[in-house]
N, C-alpha and C positions, 0 to 999 in steps of 0.2 A: 262323522261329524259333519253337519251342515254349516255352510258358511253363514255369516250374519250379513244379510244384504243391506241392513240399516247402518252397519259399521262403515265409516268412511275409509277404512283401510281397503285397498284393492283386493278383489277376490283371490287373485293369484297369490298374494302375500298371505292371506289368511290360510290357503291350502298349504303353502310352503311352511308356514309357522306350525301347522298341525303335524306335519312330517318331522320337522326340526325338534318338536317337543317329544315325539315318539322316539327319536334317536337320543336325545338327552335323558329321557327316562329309562333308556335300556330296553324299550320294547322292540326297537330295531337296533341290531348290533352291527359293528363293522363287517362288511362283506355280505350282509343280509340284502336281498332284493327289496326295493321299495315297492309299493303298489303300483300295478300298471296304470297307463293312462286311463284305460277303460274303468278300472276300479276307482280311480280318483274321481272320475266324471260321475259314477254311479253313487259313490259314498259321500261325496260332497256337494252333489247337485250342481255342477258346474259344466261349462262348455269344455270340449277337448283342448281348444287352444288356451284356455285358463289353466288346465292341468299341465299343459307343455310349458307355459310361462313359469309355473311354479317349480317344475323340475329344473328348468334352466336357471332359475334364481338360485336354487340349492346347489346346483353344480357350479355356478360363479362363485358361490360362497365357500365352496370346498366341502360341503356336507355329503355330496354324493358324487359318484363317477358313473359314466355311462359307457359301456363296452359294446361296440357294434356287434349285432347279431346275437347278443347275449342278454342285454337289458341294463337297468340302472340299479346301483347298488350303493349301500352306505359306504363311505369312504373309510380306509383304514384308520385315519385320524380325523374324524369328522369335525368340520368347522375350521379346518386349517387349509387355506387355499394352497394348491400346489401339492398336496399329499394325495396319494391314491391308495 
């Protein structure tokens, strides 16, 4: 999914929304890895920093958790901050 550069919504929020929608639709399930930064960059046509900000937003909202040296995964109870 390419982002809409004419949409006033910041690009990182558009990328985060795309991942959030995949989680809500069940395409990404708890403990599934989310796409890598490189995949987000190529799939959405955004800069690496934009991909990082999208993942950080999802992490802050409780949708994903990042495990050092392992990657970023859908949270056990997505969307509930504080749950892993």
